[in-house]
C-alpha positions as CSV (number, residue, x, y, z in Angstrom):
1,M,0.0,0.0,0.0
2,I,3.0,2.3,0.2
3,D,4.4,3.8,-3.0
4,L,7.6,5.7,-2.6
5,D,8.9,8.0,-5.3
6,P,12.7,7.8,-5.5
7,D,12.8,11.0,-7.6
8,S,10.8,13.1,-5.2
9,A,12.3,16.0,-3.3
10,T,10.5,14.7,-0.2
11,A,12.6,12.4,1.9
12,P,11.6,8.7,1.9
13,Y,10.9,8.7,5.6
14,E,8.5,11.6,5.1
15,Q,6.8,10.0,2.2
16,L,6.3,6.9,4.3
17,R,5.1,8.9,7.3
18,A,2.6,10.9,5.2
19,Q,1.2,7.8,3.4
20,V,0.7,5.8,6.6
21,A,-0.9,8.8,8.3
22,E,-3.2,9.5,5.3
23,Q,-4.2,5.8,5.1
24,A,-5.0,5.8,8.8
25,R,-7.1,8.9,8.5
26,S,-9.0,7.6,5.5
27,G,-9.6,4.2,7.1
28,A,-7.6,2.3,4.5
29,L,-5.5,1.2,7.5
30,P,-8.1,0.6,10.2
31,V,-7.6,1.1,13.9
32,G,-5.9,-1.9,15.3
33,H,-4.3,-2.9,12.0
34,R,-0.9,-4.4,12.7
35,L,2.0,-2.8,10.8
36,P,5.0,-4.7,9.5
37,T,8.1,-4.7,11.7
38,V,10.7,-1.9,11.0
39,R,13.0,-4.4,9.4
40,G,10.3,-6.2,7.5
41,L,9.0,-3.0,6.0
42,A,12.5,-1.7,5.2
43,V,13.2,-4.9,3.2
44,E,9.8,-4.7,1.5
45,L,10.3,-1.0,0.5
46,G,14.1,-1.3,-0.2
47,L,14.9,1.3,2.6
48,A,17.3,1.4,5.4
49,A,15.8,0.2,8.7
50,N,16.7,3.5,10.3
51,T,14.6,5.3,7.7
52,V,11.5,3.2,8.5
53,A,12.3,3.6,12.3
54,K,12.4,7.4,11.9
55,A,9.0,7.4,10.2
56,Y,7.5,5.1,12.8
57,R,8.9,7.4,15.6
58,A,7.2,10.4,13.9
59,L,3.9,8.5,13.5
60,E,4.0,7.4,17.1
61,A,4.7,11.0,18.3
62,D,1.7,12.2,16.3
63,G,-0.5,9.5,17.8
64,V,-1.1,7.7,14.5
65,I,0.5,4.4,15.6
66,E,1.2,2.8,18.9
67,T,3.9,0.2,19.8
68,R,2.8,-2.6,22.1
69,G,6.2,-4.0,22.9
70,R,6.9,-7.4,21.5
71,N,3.3,-7.6,20.2
72,G,4.1,-5.1,17.4
73,T,3.1,-1.8,16.1
74,F,-0.6,-0.9,15.4
75,I,-2.7,1.8,13.9
76,A,-4.0,3.8,16.9
77,A,-7.3,5.4,17.5
78,A,-5.6,8.7,16.5
79,G,-8.5,10.9,15.6
80,D,-9.1,12.4,19.1
81,A,-5.4,12.4,19.9
82,A,-4.5,14.2,16.7
83,V,-7.2,16.8,17.2
84,R,-6.0,17.4,20.8
85,K,-2.4,17.7,19.7
86,A,-3.3,20.2,17.0
87,A,-5.5,22.2,19.4
88,V,-2.6,22.5,21.8
89,A,-0.2,23.6,19.0
90,A,-2.8,26.2,17.9
91,Q,-3.1,27.5,21.4
92,E,0.6,27.7,21.8
93,Y,0.9,29.6,18.5
94,A,-1.8,32.0,19.5
95,E,-0.2,32.8,22.8
96,L,3.2,33.3,21.2
97,A,1.8,35.6,18.5
98,A,0.1,37.7,21.3
99,R,3.3,37.8,23.3
100,L,5.2,39.0,20.2
101,G,2.7,41.8,19.7
102,L,1.2,40.6,16.4
103,S,-2.2,41.8,15.5
104,R,-5.0,39.3,15.4
105,S,-5.2,39.7,11.6
106,D,-1.4,39.2,11.1
107,A,-1.4,36.1,13.4
108,L,-4.3,34.6,11.4
109,A,-2.7,35.4,8.1
110,L,0.5,33.7,9.1
111,A,-1.4,30.7,10.3
112,R,-3.4,30.5,7.1
113,D,-0.2,30.8,5.0
114,A,1.5,28.0,7.0
115,V,-1.5,25.7,6.7
116,R,-1.8,26.4,2.9
117,A,1.9,25.6,2.5
118,A,1.6,22.4,4.5
119,Y,-1.2,21.1,2.4
120,E,0.2,21.9,-1.0
121,D,1.2,18.8,-3.0
């Protein structure tokens, strides 16, 4: 289900992270789905194990996957966790913008620009 583009300017670990996250959000990878081991996926995709491990660490930090020790790595019920994490980040940004003395319209414009840039393909 993962299709990496070796000619892309996007790093392989980021391509992997983004595709797993999107498939988890869309339900293509359902909650509780067991993911391959780091080594297994690295072999399957022709990547270094450290590259896959980096993507898994980022996905776990984002609440998309969870590691259950020797039982493996699974798609987490990330919806609520992802929304909570984004809300905390938004609150921290708003507080920082206010401390820096930015106007409300400038702070919103910067946030809109950042979101627009993050969602461009």
